[in-house]
TIMAR-786647 format. One record per residue (C-alpha): residue in one letter; x, y, z. Coordinates in pm, whole numbers, padded with zeros to 5 digits, always signed. Example, Ala and Ser with C-alpha at 12.3 -4.5 7.8 and 13.67 -1.06 7.14 Angstrom:
BEGIN
A+01230-00450+00780 S+01367-00106+00714 
//
This chain:
BEGIN
M-07947+09072-18405 A-08082+08868-18102 M-08353+09125-18040 K-08434+09118-18394 R-08486+08689-18401 I-08646+08711-18072 E-08898+09006-18228 L-08979+08777-18525 M-09039+08533-18232 W-09344+08731-18111 M-09543+08719-18465 T-09573+08310-18402 L-09782+08180-18165 A-09555+07878-18091 L-09213+07768-18144 A-09030+07452-18150 C-08713+07430-18081 V-08492+07282-18374 S-08206+07146-18188 A-08108+06836-18083 R-08112+06927-17732 S-08481+06973-17756 A-08591+06607-17783 F-08513+06635-17377 T-08717+06416-17101 D-08826+06470-16778 E-08528+06226-16627 I-08284+06520-16706 R-08159+06736-16419 P-07874+07011-16494 A-07549+06955-16230 T-07636+07152-15897 I-07377+07376-15894 G-07479+07479-15487 E-07263+07412-15190 R-07552+07369-14928 T-07693+07044-14930 A-07886+07112-14627 G-08266+07198-14748 D-08467+07239-15031 D-08514+07403-15368 W-08799+07684-15449 P-08865+07600-15814 Q-09173+07818-15828 F-09438+08047-15697 L-09538+08048-15331 G-09246+07683-15333 P-09232+07340-15377 R-09565+07250-15246 R-09785+07579-15356 D-09838+07681-14980 G-09583+07918-14873 K-09436+07696-14665 S-09061+07581-14595 L-08955+07258-14406 E-08629+07326-14385 T-08566+07374-13974 G-08298+07522-13732 I-08375+07898-13832 Q-08149+08175-13647 T-08438+08325-13473 D-08215+08660-13349 I-08319+08850-13665 A-08026+09110-13600 R-07774+08801-13674 W-07934+08722-14045 K-07617+08743-14228 I-07658+08934-14530 V-07506+08725-14811 W-07561+08891-15168 S-07732+09156-15299 R-07816+09280-15660 S-07997+09573-15836 V-08250+09474-16017 G-08536+09666-16248 E-08895+09712-16281 G-09124+09416-16154 Y-09305+09300-15859 S-09205+08960-15830 I-08962+08729-15637 G-08719+08498-15792 S-08720+08108-15813 V-08433+07900-15691 A-08319+07565-15845 W-07979+07308-15840 G-07777+07646-15694 R-07916+07871-15907 Y-08143+08194-15865 Y-08396+08330-16139 H-08493+08673-16131 A-08705+08864-16401 D-08727+09187-16443 R-08785+09512-16710 D-08494+09732-16831 G-08630+10000-17080 D-08812+09810-17380 A-08672+09455-17249 C-08769+09208-17020 R-08492+09004-16879 L-08420+08680-16710 H-08174+08649-16503 C-07966+08335-16390 W-07758+08427-16077 N-07532+08156-15894 A-07779+08125-15563 E-07507+08135-15286 T-07329+08403-15448 G-07562+08613-15662 T-07268+08543-15914 P-07428+08642-16293 L-07448+08330-16496 W-07608+08416-16805 S-07946+08628-16906 A-08229+08631-17188 R-08425+08882-17292 Y-08690+08983-17543 D-08846+09341-17638 S-09136+09449-17459 T-09372+09771-17497 Y-09598+09715-17193 V-09728+10041-17050 D-09964+09988-16724 L-10301+10153-16745 Y-10297+10309-16396 G-09902+10406-16379 Y-09761+10084-16230 D-09449+09989-16344 G-09409+09762-16663 G-09201+09475-16521 P-09325+09126-16489 R-09541+09023-16223 C-09511+08647-16205 S-09231+08440-16075 P-09012+08209-16335 L-09142+07846-16295 I-08842+07575-16304 D-08897+07248-16419 G-08625+07038-16504 D-08414+07211-16720 R-08631+07457-16825 V-08729+07763-16698 Y-09127+07924-16790 L-09190+08301-16765 L-09532+08460-16827 G-09473+08838-16958 V-09660+09130-16818 E-09720+09176-17184 G-09900+08817-17202 M-09526+08669-17361 L-09482+08318-17220 H-09144+08143-17292 C-08957+07840-17228 W-08551+07860-17191 S-08286+07634-17091 A-08246+07648-16760 V-07877+07611-16745 D-07775+07840-17061 G-08082+08054-17128 A-08101+07850-17486 L-08482+07962-17628 R-08674+07630-17675 W-08978+07801-17766 A-09247+08103-17702 V-09584+08154-17727 D-09796+08498-17744 T-10079+08444-17569 Q-10213+08779-17626 R-10213+08726-18015 A-10280+08404-18037 F-10573+08407-17785 G-10707+08766-17854 V-10638+08910-17470 V-10785+09235-17341 P-10553+09405-17159 N-10651+09327-16776 F-10621+09653-16519 F-10251+09564-16413 G-10127+09360-16729 V-10081+08977-16676 G-10024+08857-16334 S-10145+08482-16260 N-09837+08246-16211 P-09843+07917-16451 V-09821+07525-16294 I-09650+07257-16415 E-09909+06909-16431 G-09727+06619-16536 D-09656+06705-16911 L-09835+07032-16921 L-09818+07367-16813 L-10139+07527-16735 V-10191+07932-16779 M-10444+08135-16709 V-10506+08334-17066 G-10832+08461-17047 G-10878+08569-17442 S-11159+08715-17609 P-11340+08745-17928 P-11244+08990-18220 E-11562+09189-18115 S-11455+09243-17786 R-11128+09423-17844 D-11274+09725-17913 A-11344+09787-17595 P-11208+10115-17406 E-10915+10073-17199 G-11021+09944-16808 R-11396+09858-16934 L-11346+09489-16889 D-11744+09488-16826 R-11802+09527-17241 V-11510+09211-17274 V-11697+08823-17342 P-11482+08585-17268 N-11390+08289-17527 G-11299+07994-17398 S-10992+07989-17287 A-10977+08139-16933 I-10689+07845-16833 V-10532+07721-17150 A-10279+07367-17132 F-09976+07365-17297 D-09758+07093-17394 K-09450+07203-17185 R-09170+07103-17441 T-09280+07272-17758 G-09559+07513-17633 A-09797+07321-17853 R-10186+07399-17749 R-10329+07115-17596 W-10669+07237-17457 S-10823+07506-17346 I-11145+07571-17167 G-11343+07834-16912 D-11563+08128-16996 D-11432+08362-16850 L-11153+08643-16852 A-10801+08638-16620 S-10761+08762-16282 Y-10424+08811-16105 A-10496+08481-15852 S-10251+08217-15971 L-10317+07888-16010 Q-10312+07568-15796 V-10302+07214-15818 A-10404+06924-15593 S-10447+06520-15511 I-10796+06519-15370 G-10941+06169-15311 D-10838+05953-15622 R-10758+06251-15857 R-10589+06554-15951 W-10759+06846-15943 G-10720+07211-16077 F-10806+07524-15918 A-10853+07906-16120 F-10990+08173-15915 A-11067+08401-16218 R-11199+08704-16272 S-11552+08599-16183 G-11516+08350-15970 L-11344+07960-15889 L-11332+07722-16178 A-11272+07334-16055 F-11098+07077-16363 D-10895+06795-16386 P-10579+06958-16457 R-10479+06673-16713 S-10790+06641-16993 G-10945+07012-16885 A-11273+06877-16790 V-11445+07118-16596 D-11603+07001-16245 F-11783+07370-16187 R-11751+07692-16165 F-11845+07928-15812 P-11903+08302-15887 W-11702+08512-15638 R-11614+08858-15724 S-11701+09217-15628 R-11972+09437-15807 L-11721+09688-15873 L-11552+09688-16215 E-11178+09761-16085 S-11204+09504-15860 V-10995+09194-15937 N-10941+08851-15795 A-10539+08828-15693 S-10507+08547-15364 T-10465+08209-15481 P-10662+07943-15366 V-10541+07784-15057 V-10631+07362-15068 S-10641+07165-14746 G-10799+06801-14774 D-11087+06845-15008 E-11170+07209-14896 V-11098+07537-15059 F-11033+07857-14936 L-11107+08182-15174 S-11053+08524-15028 E-11041+08875-15198 T-11096+09250-15075 Y-11288+09438-15266 G-11645+09299-15153 P-11744+08963-15082 G-11438+08862-14888 S-11422+08464-14813 A-11529+08168-14863 L-11464+07761-14788 L-11559+07499-14991 R-11588+07161-14997 V-11570+07005-15348 A-11608+06654-15484 P-11654+06558-15889 G-11892+06781-16043 K-12024+07025-15736 C-11919+07168-15412 D-12096+07305-15085 V-12047+07608-14896 V-11926+07517-14573 W-11876+07882-14487 R-11888+08223-14634 D-11865+08588-14550 D-12224+08794-14510 P-12249+08985-14816 R-12469+09199-14652 S-12203+09267-14362 R-11894+09517-14383 A-11741+09293-14120 K-11563+08966-14320 A-11329+08711-14163 F-11059+08777-14406 L-10971+09017-14693 A-10724+08923-14858 H-10528+09123-15120 W-10264+09036-15348 N-10088+08806-15095 T-10205+08447-15057 P-10279+08299-14686 I-10081+08039-14490 L-10266+07727-14342 H-10077+07577-14063 N-10257+07364-13787 G-10583+07438-13866 F-10550+07839-13854 L-10524+08077-14152 Y-10267+08306-14106 G-10220+08629-14348 C-10251+09036-14446 S-10591+09105-14456 G-10766+09446-14613 R-10702+09611-14922 H-10525+09977-14817 T-10257+10022-14648 H-10367+10208-14327 E-10695+09944-14270 A-10420+09652-14370 E-10343+09371-14054 L-10214+09071-13983 K-10451+08811-13898 C-10524+08473-13833 I-10900+08303-13861 E-10991+07920-13798 W-11001+07721-14122 K-11325+07523-14043 T-11542+07799-13920 G-11383+08133-14003 K-11385+08278-13648 P-11096+08541-13575 R-10868+08461-13357 W-10643+08770-13336 S-10500+09076-13577 E-10238+09333-13569 P-10267+09641-13703 G-10037+09857-13807 L-09774+09676-13977 T-09844+09764-14380 R-09989+09520-14644 T-09758+09219-14547 S-09652+08894-14718 L-09553+08528-14520 L-09312+08297-14572 Y-09389+08020-14264 V-09080+07781-14174 D-08977+07629-13873 G-09267+07717-13642 H-09259+08091-13708 F-09372+08378-14012 V-09116+08551-14169 C-09288+08865-14256 L-09175+09145-14477 G-09428+09472-14499 E-09450+09643-14808 D-09273+09922-14632 G-08962+09690-14641 V-08979+09597-14249 L-08871+09250-14187 R-09043+09039-13902 L-09049+08742-13766 V-09329+08580-13571 R-09415+08290-13393 A-09696+08045-13549 E-09909+08060-13261 P-10316+08092-13229 D-10415+08275-12965 R-10160+08588-13009 C-09970+08788-13238 S-09630+08731-13093 M-09352+08894-13265 I-09019+08802-13202 G-08835+09045-13352 E-08774+09333-13643 R-08559+09473-13885 R-08478+09722-14151 L-08174+09606-14428 V-07968+09897-14486 E-07673+09897-14655 P-07340+09787-14589 G-07163+09986-14258 D-07479+10174-14244 D-07541+10212-13887 A-07761+10458-13825 G-08080+10200-13704 P-08401+10180-13810 F-08401+10528-13972 A-08106+10456-14210 S-08112+10671-14519 R-07961+10399-14743 P-08244+10068-14706 L-08189+09828-14880 L-08570+09723-14934 R-08754+10033-15072 P-09080+10033-15114 P-09336+09897-15232 C-09204+09544-15131 W-09452+09312-15276 A-09318+08973-15305 A-09360+08735-15032 P-09021+08601-14909 I-08892+08269-15002 L-08645+07997-14873 S-08394+07776-15025 H-08150+07563-14866 G-08118+07804-14550 L-08120+08140-14776 L-08362+08351-14747 V-08401+08617-15077 V-08627+08942-15039 R-08686+09214-15281 G-08748+09577-15321 R-08864+09808-15515 D-08486+09799-15723 R-08319+09543-15556 V-08296+09151-15440 V-08135+09086-15061 C-08007+08736-14999 L-08006+08657-14630 E-07845+08383-14421 L-08181+08229-14236 I-08049+07887-14123 P-07705+07873-14034 D-07466+07610-14304 A-07363+07327-13984 T-07173+07231-14288 R-06952+07533-14283 P-06711+07664-13985 R-06845+07915-13851 
//
């Protein structure tokens, strides 16, 4: 019966919860069930500040001593979860249902789960699970599914607050790999990259996005409490780069690295400041790396053609600080799905489209000048913490790298294996099977990583309040 109710909700563009619990305010916060008091929550993609960085300190630098706290098997999907109030939220796909799980973040114990029907089939044969991370805001948790279903559930018990079928509501023509741009909260708005099209574009052959035109819904702002549309902007299609918001000068800014380039806007009103074209001429190229913001500058990078650019933004315009030469094969940085991390004036991350050509790289933010590169690690994703990068290769190997601009200082590496399997790095029972494409997350000293079918939690920072 629950599945039938959800199926009916798919036909509705926005559902406002009719119970008294829907009349909540931003001051409502769930009771914390976690016992680890030091550290921060990780409530959204790329962390509290959407920059891939943690402010926590005191990490254990001997990677061999990172204790496995818990692990759980998961279904299809490529995203990592989010943490708030002592709860870990994780989305996956099981058969014809997409699921949102809520587990105790410190023990992995299941607390509740919600689900809805999903019939998404990937055009290129990738799995049909979610690409986006859950987004936690107060006592609500949001999820944008691979098929474009947008849900809001109670963060405490999983009760449905509202749902919107963005594909049906805005006429979205399926992208190459489904929906994968993480939404963001701005005040009382939920900002979502949608990228819909008019009816005449919906008969285009699969994958022929060159025959698809936009309808002004590149970015849609929903009321985060009810799911009602507040505004929509942008004549562009969706990408896989997640939305970014920041304070620059005396105002808030929103940045959407959509299919054809950067859209800069006021995230409160939807007023557009400028568009900056930036994408490859290849039909099957995608923009997938989230814009990085520092001061009044915004960094863009993609891996299929033009490479990278640094822009200085101002109301109504932008200036190019530096950009890769379109005539040269040498590029400062070629970010694929990962988002580089800025630290002390230097940008660190994985550069390269394919596994064999990928390299961990450091460049100067202000100039794009390369400082060092380390090939042979496969495509990697980073988390910055306490002067180091936790680096997860797509092959499942964890590494700890010191955050230094002069050289790649590798502190240690480890392949996680099933407890009791001491066969070393070539163990036959790895805990993380490839592809491992989600960046690690850290909350209250606990590091969470995922592979194809498993999530693993490790203690990166010992809990000083507990006896050792």
